[in-house]
Biopython code that builds the backbone (N, CA, C, O; Angstrom):
import numpy as np
from Bio.PDB.StructureBuilder import StructureBuilder

atoms = [
    (1, "UNK", "N", (-4.028, 11.931, 10.642)),
    (1, "UNK", "CA", (-2.652, 11.536, 10.863)),
    (1, "UNK", "C", (-2.313, 10.396, 9.907)),
    (1, "UNK", "O", (-3.142, 9.527, 9.637)),
    (2, "UNK", "N", (-1.080, 10.414, 9.399)),
    (2, "UNK", "CA", (-0.622, 9.387, 8.460)),
    (2, "UNK", "C", (0.637, 8.718, 8.985)),
    (2, "UNK", "O", (1.380, 9.293, 9.780)),
    (3, "UNK", "N", (0.865, 7.493, 8.526)),
    (3, "UNK", "CA", (2.079, 6.768, 8.885)),
    (3, "UNK", "C", (2.707, 6.233, 7.603)),
    (3, "UNK", "O", (2.024, 5.658, 6.756)),
    (4, "UNK", "N", (4.014, 6.429, 7.472)),
    (4, "UNK", "CA", (4.748, 5.906, 6.322)),
    (4, "UNK", "C", (5.941, 5.101, 6.819)),
    (4, "UNK", "O", (6.468, 5.340, 7.906)),
    (5, "UNK", "N", (6.349, 4.147, 5.999)),
    (5, "UNK", "CA", (7.507, 3.315, 6.342)),
    (5, "UNK", "C", (8.489, 3.379, 5.181)),
    (5, "UNK", "O", (8.105, 3.256, 4.018)),
    (6, "UNK", "N", (9.756, 3.571, 5.511)),
    (6, "UNK", "CA", (10.799, 3.654, 4.502)),
    (6, "UNK", "C", (11.903, 2.654, 4.805)),
    (6, "UNK", "O", (12.201, 2.372, 5.966)),
    (7, "UNK", "N", (12.507, 2.119, 3.744)),
    (7, "UNK", "CA", (13.717, 1.321, 3.868)),
    (7, "UNK", "C", (14.880, 2.249, 3.538)),
    (7, "UNK", "O", (14.916, 2.860, 2.469)),
    (8, "UNK", "N", (15.823, 2.349, 4.459)),
    (8, "UNK", "CA", (16.958, 3.249, 4.284)),
    (8, "UNK", "C", (18.245, 2.438, 4.381)),
    (8, "UNK", "O", (18.706, 2.133, 5.481)),
    (9, "UNK", "N", (18.834, 2.083, 3.221)),
    (9, "UNK", "CA", (20.031, 1.234, 3.211)),
    (9, "UNK", "C", (21.215, 1.819, 3.981)),
    (9, "UNK", "O", (22.083, 1.073, 4.433)),
    (10, "UNK", "N", (21.262, 3.146, 4.136)),
    (10, "UNK", "CA", (22.390, 3.798, 4.798)),
    (10, "UNK", "C", (22.423, 3.646, 6.310)),
    (10, "UNK", "O", (23.399, 4.053, 6.941)),
    (11, "UNK", "N", (21.388, 3.072, 6.909)),
    (11, "UNK", "CA", (21.387, 2.881, 8.364)),
    (11, "UNK", "C", (22.332, 1.730, 8.701)),
    (11, "UNK", "O", (22.107, 0.589, 8.297)),
    (12, "UNK", "N", (23.402, 2.049, 9.453)),
    (12, "UNK", "CA", (24.371, 1.004, 9.786)),
    (12, "UNK", "C", (24.697, 0.921, 11.274)),
    (12, "UNK", "O", (25.364, -0.016, 11.711)),
    (13, "UNK", "N", (24.224, 1.910, 12.066)),
    (13, "UNK", "CA", (24.552, 1.901, 13.488)),
    (13, "UNK", "C", (23.547, 2.741, 14.269)),
    (13, "UNK", "O", (22.664, 3.373, 13.688)),
    (14, "UNK", "N", (23.692, 2.739, 15.582)),
    (14, "UNK", "CA", (22.775, 3.518, 16.430)),
    (14, "UNK", "C", (22.942, 5.022, 16.212)),
    (14, "UNK", "O", (21.994, 5.782, 16.410)),
    (15, "UNK", "N", (24.123, 5.454, 15.811)),
    (15, "UNK", "CA", (24.316, 6.876, 15.523)),
    (15, "UNK", "C", (23.435, 7.297, 14.348)),
    (15, "UNK", "O", (22.857, 8.384, 14.355)),
    (16, "UNK", "N", (23.336, 6.423, 13.336)),
    (16, "UNK", "CA", (22.455, 6.699, 12.197)),
    (16, "UNK", "C", (21.012, 6.846, 12.670)),
    (16, "UNK", "O", (20.313, 7.783, 12.285)),
    (17, "UNK", "N", (20.579, 5.913, 13.506)),
    (17, "UNK", "CA", (19.218, 5.941, 14.047)),
    (17, "UNK", "C", (18.992, 7.234, 14.815)),
    (17, "UNK", "O", (17.970, 7.896, 14.635)),
    (18, "UNK", "N", (19.934, 7.591, 15.661)),
    (18, "UNK", "CA", (19.829, 8.805, 16.476)),
    (18, "UNK", "C", (19.700, 10.038, 15.584)),
    (18, "UNK", "O", (18.860, 10.901, 15.839)),
    (19, "UNK", "N", (20.519, 10.123, 14.550)),
    (19, "UNK", "CA", (20.486, 11.270, 13.635)),
    (19, "UNK", "C", (19.134, 11.364, 12.938)),
    (19, "UNK", "O", (18.538, 12.440, 12.877)),
    (20, "UNK", "N", (18.650, 10.247, 12.415)),
    (20, "UNK", "CA", (17.376, 10.241, 11.700)),
    (20, "UNK", "C", (16.228, 10.640, 12.629)),
    (20, "UNK", "O", (15.396, 11.473, 12.270)),
    (21, "UNK", "N", (16.187, 10.052, 13.805)),
    (21, "UNK", "CA", (15.111, 10.365, 14.760)),
    (21, "UNK", "C", (15.155, 11.841, 15.153)),
    (21, "UNK", "O", (14.122, 12.510, 15.155)),
    (22, "UNK", "N", (16.332, 12.348, 15.482)),
    (22, "UNK", "CA", (16.442, 13.752, 15.885)),
    (22, "UNK", "C", (16.043, 14.712, 14.774)),
    (22, "UNK", "O", (15.291, 15.659, 15.005)),
    (23, "UNK", "N", (16.544, 14.469, 13.571)),
    (23, "UNK", "CA", (16.251, 15.371, 12.458)),
    (23, "UNK", "C", (14.772, 15.358, 12.082)),
    (23, "UNK", "O", (14.160, 16.414, 11.922)),
    (24, "UNK", "N", (14.201, 14.171, 11.943)),
    (24, "UNK", "CA", (12.789, 14.099, 11.553)),
    (24, "UNK", "C", (11.868, 14.623, 12.646)),
    (24, "UNK", "O", (10.825, 15.206, 12.352)),
    (25, "UNK", "N", (12.243, 14.421, 13.899)),
    (25, "UNK", "CA", (11.403, 14.897, 15.011)),
    (25, "UNK", "C", (11.285, 16.412, 15.030)),
    (25, "UNK", "O", (10.339, 16.954, 15.603)),
    (26, "UNK", "N", (12.239, 17.102, 14.407)),
    (26, "UNK", "CA", (12.192, 18.564, 14.378)),
    (26, "UNK", "C", (11.275, 19.111, 13.293)),
    (26, "UNK", "O", (10.971, 20.304, 13.290)),
    (27, "UNK", "N", (10.828, 18.261, 12.373)),
    (27, "UNK", "CA", (9.911, 18.723, 11.331)),
    (27, "UNK", "C", (8.538, 19.009, 11.945)),
    (27, "UNK", "O", (7.993, 18.166, 12.658)),
    (28, "UNK", "N", (7.978, 20.188, 11.674)),
    (28, "UNK", "CA", (6.634, 20.483, 12.178)),
    (28, "UNK", "C", (5.623, 19.463, 11.652)),
    (28, "UNK", "O", (5.571, 19.190, 10.453)),
    (29, "UNK", "N", (4.833, 18.911, 12.551)),
    (29, "UNK", "CA", (3.809, 17.946, 12.183)),
    (29, "UNK", "C", (4.199, 16.502, 12.427)),
    (29, "UNK", "O", (3.332, 15.630, 12.487)),
    (30, "UNK", "N", (5.502, 16.231, 12.571)),
    (30, "UNK", "CA", (5.936, 14.855, 12.819)),
    (30, "UNK", "C", (5.612, 14.499, 14.264)),
    (30, "UNK", "O", (6.038, 15.178, 15.199)),
    (31, "UNK", "N", (4.845, 13.415, 14.429)),
    (31, "UNK", "CA", (4.399, 12.986, 15.760)),
    (31, "UNK", "C", (5.352, 11.983, 16.392)),
    (31, "UNK", "O", (5.645, 12.066, 17.585)),
    (32, "UNK", "N", (5.844, 11.020, 15.581)),
    (32, "UNK", "CA", (6.762, 10.016, 16.117)),
    (32, "UNK", "C", (7.642, 9.475, 15.001)),
    (32, "UNK", "O", (7.262, 9.454, 13.830)),
    (33, "UNK", "N", (8.832, 9.038, 15.404)),
    (33, "UNK", "CA", (9.791, 8.441, 14.473)),
    (33, "UNK", "C", (10.383, 7.215, 15.150)),
    (33, "UNK", "O", (10.899, 7.302, 16.264)),
    (34, "UNK", "N", (10.310, 6.075, 14.478)),
    (34, "UNK", "CA", (10.935, 4.853, 14.968)),
    (34, "UNK", "C", (11.863, 4.345, 13.882)),
    (34, "UNK", "O", (11.453, 4.174, 12.733)),
    (35, "UNK", "N", (13.114, 4.104, 14.247)),
    (35, "UNK", "CA", (14.091, 3.598, 13.291)),
    (35, "UNK", "C", (14.752, 2.362, 13.871)),
    (35, "UNK", "O", (14.934, 2.254, 15.083)),
    (36, "UNK", "N", (15.112, 1.422, 12.989)),
    (36, "UNK", "CA", (15.697, 0.166, 13.423)),
    (36, "UNK", "C", (16.921, -0.163, 12.575)),
    (36, "UNK", "O", (16.850, -0.179, 11.347)),
    (37, "UNK", "N", (18.044, -0.424, 13.241)),
    (37, "UNK", "CA", (19.305, -0.732, 12.557)),
    (37, "UNK", "C", (19.200, -2.052, 11.804)),
    (37, "UNK", "O", (19.615, -2.135, 10.648)),
    (38, "UNK", "N", (18.660, -3.072, 12.432)),
    (38, "UNK", "CA", (18.630, -4.415, 11.858)),
    (38, "UNK", "C", (17.819, -4.483, 10.569)),
    (38, "UNK", "O", (18.275, -5.037, 9.569)),
    (39, "UNK", "N", (16.619, -3.917, 10.597)),
    (39, "UNK", "CA", (15.741, -3.979, 9.419)),
    (39, "UNK", "C", (15.968, -2.824, 8.456)),
    (39, "UNK", "O", (15.484, -2.847, 7.324)),
    (40, "UNK", "N", (16.708, -1.810, 8.909)),
    (40, "UNK", "CA", (16.943, -0.583, 8.133)),
    (40, "UNK", "C", (15.625, 0.117, 7.777)),
    (40, "UNK", "O", (15.495, 0.730, 6.718)),
    (41, "UNK", "N", (14.658, 0.010, 8.686)),
    (41, "UNK", "CA", (13.341, 0.600, 8.488)),
    (41, "UNK", "C", (13.158, 1.835, 9.363)),
    (41, "UNK", "O", (13.641, 1.902, 10.494)),
    (42, "UNK", "N", (12.445, 2.805, 8.805)),
    (42, "UNK", "CA", (12.052, 4.000, 9.549)),
    (42, "UNK", "C", (10.549, 4.146, 9.385)),
    (42, "UNK", "O", (10.033, 4.118, 8.268)),
    (43, "UNK", "N", (9.850, 4.301, 10.500)),
    (43, "UNK", "CA", (8.402, 4.498, 10.483)),
    (43, "UNK", "C", (8.129, 5.883, 11.063)),
    (43, "UNK", "O", (8.548, 6.206, 12.175)),
    (44, "UNK", "N", (7.414, 6.692, 10.278)),
    (44, "UNK", "CA", (7.137, 8.071, 10.676)),
    (44, "UNK", "C", (5.628, 8.284, 10.726)),
    (44, "UNK", "O", (4.919, 7.983, 9.766)),
    (45, "UNK", "N", (5.145, 8.801, 11.841)),
    (45, "UNK", "CA", (3.745, 9.185, 11.977)),
    (45, "UNK", "C", (3.705, 10.706, 11.971)),
    (45, "UNK", "O", (4.431, 11.365, 12.716)),
    (46, "UNK", "N", (2.837, 11.255, 11.110)),
    (46, "UNK", "CA", (2.836, 12.710, 10.945)),
    (46, "UNK", "C", (1.456, 13.232, 10.582)),
    (46, "UNK", "O", (0.563, 12.483, 10.185)),
    (47, "UNK", "N", (1.311, 14.537, 10.732)),
    (47, "UNK", "CA", (0.106, 15.265, 10.339)),
    (47, "UNK", "C", (0.566, 16.558, 9.679)),
    (47, "UNK", "O", (1.730, 16.934, 9.822)),
    (48, "UNK", "N", (-0.312, 17.244, 8.964)),
    (48, "UNK", "CA", (0.084, 18.531, 8.376)),
    (48, "UNK", "C", (0.623, 19.466, 9.452)),
    (48, "UNK", "O", (0.126, 19.458, 10.578)),
    (49, "UNK", "N", (1.626, 20.266, 9.128)),
    (49, "UNK", "CA", (2.111, 20.589, 7.785)),
    (49, "UNK", "C", (3.120, 19.605, 7.199)),
    (49, "UNK", "O", (3.546, 19.798, 6.060)),
    (50, "UNK", "N", (3.516, 18.569, 7.915)),
    (50, "UNK", "CA", (4.460, 17.590, 7.361)),
    (50, "UNK", "C", (3.791, 16.805, 6.239)),
    (50, "UNK", "O", (2.594, 16.524, 6.289)),
    (51, "UNK", "N", (4.583, 16.453, 5.224)),
    (51, "UNK", "CA", (4.100, 15.640, 4.109)),
    (51, "UNK", "C", (5.155, 14.575, 3.814)),
    (51, "UNK", "O", (6.295, 14.675, 4.269)),
    (52, "UNK", "N", (4.764, 13.558, 3.049)),
    (52, "UNK", "CA", (5.741, 12.553, 2.652)),
    (52, "UNK", "C", (6.890, 13.218, 1.883)),
    (52, "UNK", "O", (8.052, 12.838, 2.026)),
    (53, "UNK", "N", (6.546, 14.201, 1.079)),
    (53, "UNK", "CA", (7.563, 14.903, 0.285)),
    (53, "UNK", "C", (8.587, 15.597, 1.185)),
    (53, "UNK", "O", (9.787, 15.519, 0.920)),
    (54, "UNK", "N", (8.134, 16.275, 2.243)),
    (54, "UNK", "CA", (9.080, 16.970, 3.123)),
    (54, "UNK", "C", (9.914, 15.977, 3.928)),
    (54, "UNK", "O", (11.077, 16.244, 4.233)),
    (55, "UNK", "N", (9.328, 14.846, 4.269)),
    (55, "UNK", "CA", (10.064, 13.820, 5.020)),
    (55, "UNK", "C", (11.169, 13.229, 4.147)),
    (55, "UNK", "O", (12.317, 13.123, 4.579)),
    (56, "UNK", "N", (10.819, 12.844, 2.917)),
    (56, "UNK", "CA", (11.812, 12.266, 2.002)),
    (56, "UNK", "C", (12.900, 13.295, 1.666)),
    (56, "UNK", "O", (14.078, 12.950, 1.574)),
    (57, "UNK", "N", (12.504, 14.538, 1.486)),
    (57, "UNK", "CA", (13.471, 15.596, 1.181)),
    (57, "UNK", "C", (14.482, 15.745, 2.322)),
    (57, "UNK", "O", (15.684, 15.855, 2.079)),
    (58, "UNK", "N", (13.997, 15.747, 3.555)),
    (58, "UNK", "CA", (14.906, 15.881, 4.692)),
    (58, "UNK", "C", (15.815, 14.657, 4.810)),
    (58, "UNK", "O", (17.015, 14.802, 5.039)),
    (59, "UNK", "N", (15.261, 13.466, 4.659)),
    (59, "UNK", "CA", (16.087, 12.264, 4.723)),
    (59, "UNK", "C", (17.200, 12.313, 3.668)),
    (59, "UNK", "O", (18.335, 11.922, 3.941)),
    (60, "UNK", "N", (16.879, 12.785, 2.489)),
    (60, "UNK", "CA", (17.870, 12.886, 1.422)),
    (60, "UNK", "C", (18.925, 13.935, 1.769)),
    (60, "UNK", "O", (20.115, 13.724, 1.539)),
    (61, "UNK", "N", (18.482, 15.071, 2.326)),
    (61, "UNK", "CA", (19.419, 16.137, 2.713)),
    (61, "UNK", "C", (20.414, 15.694, 3.768)),
    (61, "UNK", "O", (21.556, 16.154, 3.769)),
    (62, "UNK", "N", (20.003, 14.804, 4.671)),
    (62, "UNK", "CA", (20.908, 14.349, 5.729)),
    (62, "UNK", "C", (21.631, 13.047, 5.350)),
    (62, "UNK", "O", (22.199, 12.360, 6.199)),
    (63, "UNK", "N", (21.590, 12.735, 4.048)),
    (63, "UNK", "CA", (22.308, 11.590, 3.475)),
    (63, "UNK", "C", (21.779, 10.223, 3.904)),
    (63, "UNK", "O", (22.542, 9.265, 4.024)),
    (64, "UNK", "N", (20.452, 10.139, 4.136)),
    (64, "UNK", "CA", (19.788, 8.863, 4.386)),
    (64, "UNK", "C", (18.583, 8.735, 3.458)),
    (64, "UNK", "O", (17.448, 8.625, 3.921)),
    (65, "UNK", "N", (18.831, 8.750, 2.136)),
    (65, "UNK", "CA", (17.687, 8.676, 1.206)),
    (65, "UNK", "C", (17.010, 7.304, 1.272)),
    (65, "UNK", "O", (17.685, 6.276, 1.316)),
    (66, "UNK", "N", (15.687, 7.296, 1.277)),
    (66, "UNK", "CA", (14.961, 6.018, 1.307)),
    (66, "UNK", "C", (14.970, 5.333, -0.057)),
    (66, "UNK", "O", (15.124, 5.978, -1.094)),
    (67, "UNK", "N", (14.804, 4.018, -0.031)),
    (67, "UNK", "CA", (14.703, 3.229, -1.272)),
    (67, "UNK", "C", (13.346, 3.385, -1.943)),
    (67, "UNK", "O", (13.245, 3.325, -3.168)),
    (68, "UNK", "N", (12.290, 3.588, -1.132)),
    (68, "UNK", "CA", (10.951, 3.596, -1.713)),
    (68, "UNK", "C", (10.366, 4.971, -1.790)),
    (68, "UNK", "O", (9.240, 5.138, -2.259)),
]
sb = StructureBuilder()
sb.init_structure("model")
sb.init_model(0)
sb.init_chain("A")
sb.init_seg("    ")
for serial, (resi, resn, name, xyz) in enumerate(atoms, 1):
    if name == "N":
        sb.init_residue(resn, " ", resi, " ")
    sb.init_atom(name, np.array(xyz, "f"), 0.0, 1.0, " ", f" {name:<3s}", serial, name[0])
structure = sb.get_structure()
């Protein structure tokens, strides 16, 4: 299992957090998603078949591209 942390400048409210958590939670292999409005951080714990590439791709598709 792996854990990654992303800074997402587009997070501005709880609706953003809700969208990110719901969308990422649907990816096969994603175990947990924690997002925070104040720090604009998202922490994702995942295992295969999920990869960092698929996580970043989905975040970009839903208009929350990470900085890192």
